[in-house]
C-alpha positions as CSV (number, residue, x, y, z in Angstrom):
1,M,34.0,127.9,29.7
2,L,33.3,124.8,31.8
3,N,35.9,122.9,29.9
4,N,38.5,125.6,30.8
5,Q,37.5,125.3,34.5
6,G,38.0,121.6,34.5
7,F,41.4,122.0,32.9
8,I,42.4,124.6,35.4
9,S,41.3,122.3,38.2
10,I,43.5,119.5,36.9
11,I,46.5,121.9,36.6
12,V,45.9,123.1,40.2
13,L,45.8,119.5,41.4
14,L,49.0,118.6,39.6
15,V,50.8,121.7,41.0
16,M,49.5,120.9,44.5
17,T,50.7,117.3,44.1
18,I,54.1,118.4,43.0
19,I,54.3,120.9,45.9
20,I,53.3,118.2,48.4
21,I,55.7,115.6,47.0
22,S,58.5,118.3,46.9
23,A,57.7,119.2,50.5
24,A,57.8,115.6,51.5
25,V,61.1,115.0,49.8
26,L,62.5,118.2,51.4
27,A,61.2,117.1,54.8
28,Y,62.7,113.6,54.4
29,T,66.0,115.1,53.1
30,W,66.1,117.5,56.0
31,N,65.4,114.8,58.5
32,L,68.0,112.5,57.0
33,E,70.6,115.3,57.0
34,Y,69.7,116.0,60.6
35,L,70.1,112.4,61.6
36,I,73.5,112.2,59.7
37,L,74.6,115.5,61.2
38,N,73.5,114.4,64.7
39,S,75.2,111.0,64.3
40,S,78.3,112.7,63.1
41,K,78.2,115.0,66.0
42,N,77.8,112.1,68.4
43,A,80.6,110.2,66.8
44,I,82.9,113.2,67.1
45,Q,81.9,113.6,70.7
46,A,82.5,109.9,71.4
47,S,85.9,110.2,69.8
48,Y,86.8,113.2,72.0
49,L,85.7,111.4,75.1
50,A,87.9,108.3,74.3
51,E,90.9,110.5,73.4
52,S,90.5,112.6,76.5
53,K,90.7,109.6,78.8
54,I,94.1,108.6,77.2
55,Y,95.4,112.2,77.6
56,M,94.1,112.2,81.1
57,V,96.2,109.1,82.0
58,L,99.3,110.6,80.4
59,N,99.0,114.1,81.9
60,K,97.0,114.1,85.1
61,E,99.3,113.5,88.1
62,E,97.1,111.1,90.0
63,Y,96.9,108.7,87.1
64,F,100.4,109.1,85.6
65,Y,102.5,109.0,88.7
66,L,100.3,106.7,90.8
67,K,99.0,104.3,88.2
68,L,100.7,104.5,84.8
69,L,104.4,105.2,85.7
70,P,104.7,102.4,88.3
71,R,103.4,99.9,85.6
72,I,105.8,101.2,83.0
73,E,108.7,101.0,85.4
74,R,107.9,97.4,86.4
75,Y,107.5,96.3,82.8
76,L,110.8,97.8,81.8
77,K,112.6,96.2,84.7
78,Y,111.0,92.7,84.7
79,G,109.1,92.3,81.4
80,R,105.7,91.8,83.1
81,L,103.3,93.6,85.4
82,T,101.9,90.7,87.3
83,P,101.4,89.9,90.1
84,I,101.5,93.5,91.4
85,Y,99.6,95.2,88.6
86,D,97.1,94.3,85.9
87,Y,97.1,95.7,82.4
88,K,94.2,98.1,83.0
89,I,94.0,101.5,84.5
90,Q,90.6,102.6,85.8
91,I,89.4,106.2,85.5
92,D,87.5,107.5,88.6
93,K,83.8,107.9,88.0
94,K,84.1,111.7,88.9
95,D,86.4,112.1,85.8
96,L,84.0,110.4,83.4
97,I,81.6,112.5,81.3
98,E,78.0,111.7,82.0
99,G,76.8,108.8,79.9
100,D,80.3,107.3,79.4
101,Q,80.3,104.0,81.3
102,N,83.8,102.7,80.2
103,K,86.4,103.6,82.8
104,N,89.1,101.2,81.6
105,I,92.3,102.1,79.8
106,E,94.1,99.0,78.4
107,I,97.9,98.9,78.3
108,S,100.2,96.8,76.1
109,F,103.9,97.0,75.4
110,S,106.1,96.3,72.4
111,N,108.7,93.4,72.6
112,D,111.6,95.9,72.6
113,K,110.0,97.8,75.5
114,R,110.3,101.1,73.6
115,F,106.6,101.5,72.7
116,M,103.4,101.3,74.7
117,E,99.8,101.2,73.4
118,L,96.9,102.7,75.3
119,K,93.4,101.6,74.2
120,T,90.0,102.6,75.4
121,H,86.5,103.4,74.1
122,S,83.6,105.7,74.9
123,T,79.9,105.9,74.0
124,Y,77.9,109.0,73.4
125,D,74.2,109.0,72.7
126,G,74.5,105.4,71.3
127,I,77.6,106.0,69.2
128,K,80.7,104.0,70.3
129,K,84.2,105.0,69.3
130,Q,87.6,103.4,70.2
131,A,90.8,105.3,70.6
132,I,94.2,103.6,70.2
133,A,97.4,105.6,71.0
134,K,100.8,104.4,70.1
135,T,103.3,106.0,72.5
136,K,107.1,106.2,72.6
137,L,108.1,105.5,76.2
138,L,111.7,106.7,76.5
139,N,113.2,110.2,76.8
140,Q,114.3,111.1,73.3
141,F,118.0,111.4,74.3
142,F,118.1,107.8,75.3
143,D,116.3,106.6,72.2
144,M,118.3,108.2,69.3
145,G,120.6,105.2,68.8
146,L,123.6,107.4,69.5
147,P,126.3,105.8,71.6
148,I,127.5,109.3,72.7
149,V,125.0,112.1,73.2
150,S,126.6,115.5,73.2
151,K,126.4,118.9,71.6
152,E,128.5,117.5,68.8
153,S,126.2,114.6,68.0
154,I,122.7,115.9,68.3
155,E,120.8,118.4,66.1
156,T,121.1,122.0,66.9
157,N,117.4,122.5,67.4
158,K,117.4,119.9,70.2
159,L,120.4,121.3,72.0
160,K,118.4,123.5,74.3
161,D,116.2,120.6,75.3
162,Y,119.3,118.5,75.9
163,Y,120.9,121.1,78.2
164,N,117.6,121.5,80.0
165,Y,117.4,117.8,80.6
166,L,121.0,117.8,82.1
167,D,120.1,120.7,84.3
168,Y,117.0,118.8,85.4
169,L,119.1,115.7,86.2
170,Q,121.4,117.9,88.3
171,K,118.5,119.0,90.5
172,E,116.4,115.8,90.6
173,I,118.7,112.8,90.4
174,N,118.8,110.7,93.6
175,I,119.5,107.2,94.9
176,P,116.4,105.0,95.2
177,A,115.4,104.5,98.8
178,Y,115.7,100.7,98.5
179,D,116.5,98.5,95.6
180,D,117.9,94.9,95.3
181,D,119.4,95.4,91.9
182,L,121.8,98.4,92.4
183,I,124.1,99.5,95.2
184,G,123.6,103.2,95.8
185,I,126.8,105.3,96.1
186,E,126.1,109.0,97.0
187,A,129.4,110.9,96.9
188,K,128.8,114.6,97.7
189,D,131.3,117.1,98.9
190,Y,134.4,114.9,98.2
191,E,137.3,116.0,96.1
192,N,138.2,112.5,94.9
193,I,136.3,109.3,94.7
194,K,138.3,106.2,93.7
195,I,136.7,103.0,92.4
196,I,139.3,100.3,93.0
197,K,139.2,96.6,92.1
198,G,141.1,95.0,94.9
199,I,143.4,91.9,94.8
200,D,140.5,90.0,96.4
201,E,138.4,90.8,93.3
202,K,136.0,93.1,95.3
203,I,135.2,96.6,94.3
204,N,136.2,99.2,96.9
205,I,135.2,102.9,97.0
206,E,137.5,105.4,98.7
207,Y,136.5,108.9,99.4
208,F,139.0,111.8,99.8
209,R,138.8,115.3,101.0
210,N,141.1,118.2,101.9
211,N,144.0,116.8,99.9
212,L,144.6,114.1,102.5
213,E,146.5,111.0,101.3
214,R,144.2,108.7,103.3
215,P,140.5,108.3,102.5
216,I,137.9,109.9,104.7
217,K,135.9,106.7,104.4
218,T,135.8,103.4,102.4
219,Q,133.0,101.3,101.2
220,V,133.1,97.7,99.8
221,L,130.6,96.8,97.1
222,N,128.7,93.5,97.3
223,G,128.9,92.9,93.6
224,N,129.6,95.1,90.6
225,K,126.2,96.8,90.0
226,A,126.2,100.3,91.3
227,F,124.4,103.7,91.0
228,L,127.0,106.4,91.6
229,I,126.1,110.0,92.1
230,A,129.3,112.2,92.4
231,K,128.6,115.8,93.0
232,G,130.9,118.6,94.1
233,E,130.0,121.2,96.6
234,N,131.2,124.8,96.8
235,L,131.9,124.9,93.1
236,N,134.6,122.2,93.4
237,P,133.9,119.5,90.9
238,P,135.0,116.0,92.0
239,I,137.3,113.6,90.2
240,V,136.2,110.0,90.0
241,S,138.9,107.5,89.2
242,I,138.6,103.8,88.2
243,L,141.6,101.6,88.7
244,S,142.9,98.2,89.7
245,E,144.9,97.6,92.8
246,N,147.4,95.3,91.0
247,G,147.5,97.5,87.9
248,I,146.6,94.8,85.4
249,D,143.2,93.5,86.3
250,K,140.2,94.5,84.2
251,V,137.5,96.4,86.2
252,V,133.9,95.4,85.3
253,L,131.1,97.6,86.4
254,N,127.3,97.7,85.6
255,G,124.7,100.4,86.3
256,I,124.8,104.2,86.3
257,L,127.7,106.5,86.8
258,Y,126.5,110.1,87.2
259,I,129.5,112.5,87.6
260,E,129.4,116.3,87.9
261,G,133.2,116.5,87.3
262,D,135.9,114.5,85.6
263,L,136.2,110.8,85.2
264,E,139.7,109.2,85.0
265,I,140.2,105.6,83.8
266,H,143.6,104.1,84.7
267,N,143.1,100.5,83.8
268,D,141.1,98.3,81.4
269,V,137.4,98.8,82.1
270,N,134.2,97.1,80.8
271,F,131.1,99.1,81.7
272,N,127.5,98.2,80.9
273,G,124.9,100.8,81.5
274,I,124.6,104.6,81.5
275,L,127.5,107.0,81.9
276,I,126.6,110.7,82.4
277,I,129.4,113.2,82.7
278,N,127.6,116.5,83.5
279,D,130.1,119.3,83.2
280,G,133.4,117.4,83.1
281,E,135.8,115.5,81.0
282,L,136.8,111.8,80.5
283,F,140.5,111.0,80.6
284,I,141.8,107.5,79.7
285,N,145.2,106.2,80.4
286,P,147.1,105.6,77.1
287,L,147.6,102.0,78.1
288,A,144.0,101.3,79.1
289,E,141.2,99.9,77.0
290,V,137.7,100.9,77.7
291,K,134.5,99.2,76.4
292,I,131.1,100.6,77.1
293,E,127.8,98.9,76.3
294,G,124.9,101.3,76.7
295,I,125.2,105.0,76.3
296,V,127.3,108.0,77.3
297,L,125.8,111.5,77.9
298,M,128.2,114.4,78.1
299,K,127.5,118.1,78.4
300,D,130.9,119.1,76.8
301,H,134.3,117.8,75.7
302,A,132.9,114.7,73.9
303,E,135.2,115.3,71.0
304,S,138.1,113.9,72.9
305,I,136.6,110.5,73.4
306,E,135.0,110.4,69.9
307,S,138.5,110.7,68.5
308,S,140.2,108.2,70.9
309,D,141.2,104.7,69.8
310,R,141.3,103.6,73.4
311,I,137.6,103.5,74.0
312,E,134.8,101.6,72.2
313,I,131.2,102.6,72.9
314,K,128.3,100.6,71.6
315,F,124.7,101.8,71.9
316,N,122.8,99.0,73.7
317,S,119.1,99.6,74.3
318,K,118.8,96.6,76.6
319,E,121.4,97.9,79.0
320,I,120.0,101.4,78.8
321,I,116.5,100.3,79.6
322,K,117.7,97.9,82.4
323,Y,119.1,100.9,84.4
324,G,117.4,103.9,82.9
325,T,114.3,103.6,85.1
326,Y,116.3,104.9,88.0
327,L,116.8,108.3,86.3
328,P,114.3,111.1,86.5
329,K,112.3,111.5,83.3
330,F,113.9,108.6,81.6
331,I,110.4,107.4,81.0
332,D,108.8,110.3,79.1
333,P,105.8,109.0,77.1
334,K,104.9,110.9,73.9
335,I,102.0,110.0,71.6
336,E,103.2,109.1,68.1
337,T,99.9,108.1,66.5
338,M,96.2,108.2,67.6
339,K,93.7,106.1,65.8
340,I,90.0,106.4,66.1
341,N,87.8,103.4,65.1
């Protein structure tokens, strides 16, 4: 009997030992899983914090329009930010989550000026995560590589967005208040606007109204870089003409021509930049040769110039970027990839 009691005691001790060891293993495993889960949760939270700062800079007006957009515009124009800006945007302390001490968003640009990288990091409960966003800078319709953008050349599923953008331009386009690079020409409520290369080699602008033979006013350009906005009033689209006074000289122009009507080219023309014909047609004299380096946007009637052997249009991203910053929503950043490290 005593021997049986001793045996039972040993069994009980073994069982208790197994239970204690099992409990210790379970407790350790549970604690380890808790630590892993908590660490994972903190890592996710740190990632969200870092991402949110990038989205904040891209979408919150006070950061995008006052801090990011001026930096992008300057870089596209001059290839550098200094001495006016640095390559960091600072988030206000009020917009940081408690515990996140990093308020800097670092900016860098690709050599071709088509991409921007935004980089930042955040720390949450001791876990640090870095977010890097590669962003396309330009409005998609200027970055397709198409020399002529029209309903004939773009995909059907993008046509509505394209028309919406042209409508947006119609409402929002304007001449910059002051700029050394371009001469602003705002031609509203004129029936005809003539861009004439004179015998003296200067470019003259003549404005006509009410079917008069003499211009209402004239303007002489100091150079050949211009930003022309030609808009009709009272549903009367204007006609813009480019010609040479002596009939044989080539007219060279650079910049932006935005026309809500027809464009007539009577002499040889070399144009570098952005031509937008919003609700009009392009007519070329059969004896004229036209060369465009940059891009042409048309709402309709593009088939006539695509089939013409009198015009040569080459997509040129450098010329597009040089002048595109003057157009509303030319800069339209979209995140392509987001990496979390």
